[in-house]
N, C-alpha and C positions, 0 to 999 in steps of 0.2 A: 707737503711731501706725499700725504695720502692721496690727494687728488692727482698728482703726477703719476703715482704708481697705478691708480685706477685707469688713467688715460693710456698709459703704456700698456697695461694688461689688455685693454680693449683693442689697442692698435696691434698688439701681437696677434690676437685672435683674428682680427680682420685681415691683417697683412699676410698671414701665413697660409691662407687658402691657396690651394694648388690642385692641379689635375695630373699629378705625376703617376706613372705606373710603377709596379713593384720593383723594377730594375733601377728606377731613378728616385727612390725614396730618400736617399742621401743620409744614411746613418752608418755608424761603425757597428758591426755585429759582434758576435762572440769571438773576440780576439784578445790576446794577452795584452795587458797594459804595459806601458813604458813611461819613463819620466816625461817624455814629450806627449804621450797620449794616455793619461790616467783613466782607469775604469770609473764607473758610476760611483762606487763607494769611496774611491779616493777623491773624486770631485766633491762629494758630500763632506768628507772630512776637511778638505781644504777650505770650503766655504764657512766652516765653523769658526775659523780665525779671521774672517773678513768682517770688519766693523760695519760695512755697508749692507751686509746680508740680513734680511728680515725673514725669519722662519715662521711657518705656520703649517698646520696639518689639516687636510681636507679629505674626508672619506678614506683615511689611511695613507694618502699620498703626502709626502713631504714637499711643500712648495716653498721656494726661496726666491724672494725678490732682491735684486741687486740694482741699486740706482745711485751711481756716482759719476764723476767726471769721465772715467775710463770705460764704464760699462753700464748698460741699461738692459737687464736680462731677467727672465723668469725661468727658473729651473724647476722641473717636475720630476720627482723621484718616485718610482713605483714602490708600493708597499711590499713587504715580504710575502704576502699572500698572492700577489699578482704573478701570472705565468711568466712574465718577462723579467722578473726580479733577478738580479739588480740591473735596473735600467734608468736612464735619464733622458728627458727631452728638454732641450734648452731653446728658448726663443729670445733672440737678441734684436734690439732695434738699432739700426745703423743709418747714418746719413750718407747718401751717395748721389753725386751730381745735383745737390740741392733738394733731393727728395728723401723721404723716410722710407726705408725698406726693413723688412723683417727677415732675419735668417733663422731657420729652424733646423736644428741638428739633433741627433740622438746617438746615444751609446747604449747598446742593448746587450745584456748578458744571457740571452736565450737563443733558441734556434732561429733561423731565418724566417720561417713561417710565423712564429710567435712575434718576432720583432716587426715583421711587415704589418701584422695586425695592430700592434701598438701604434706605429707611425700612422697607419691609415685612420685609426681612431682620432688622432690629433688633427689630421687633415680634415676629417669629417666634422669635427667640432669647430674647427676654424671656418669651414664652409657654412655651417649652420649659423654661426655668429655673424659672418659677413652678410648672409642673406637677410638676417633679422635687422641689420643696420641699414638696409637699402630702402 
């Protein structure tokens, strides 16, 4: 299980690399939540009851790995001290046409500029890992 989680984590980082511009970063910004679209804190609360969720803290961030039949994801929640708090970046591995793809989405509770920076940091991290793997 630990090896699978490590492989998935590396795959997330490698597969999420992208050259998107600010208008195409693909996240939901400072919007009200609804039952169909919960905010970051509601997602965190719902994951607490997920038996497949493995929680850890890294540099103040709450990182949650979910690895089961329905979902293989890594959730990264900003710490309260982060300018984008409360925000979440989710990286999900999916199979499409026989290939593995990574979907990265974010829900951000801050201004567009702050949220753009958060997403760009994840894209840059993904690019750095992808380059180191080549």
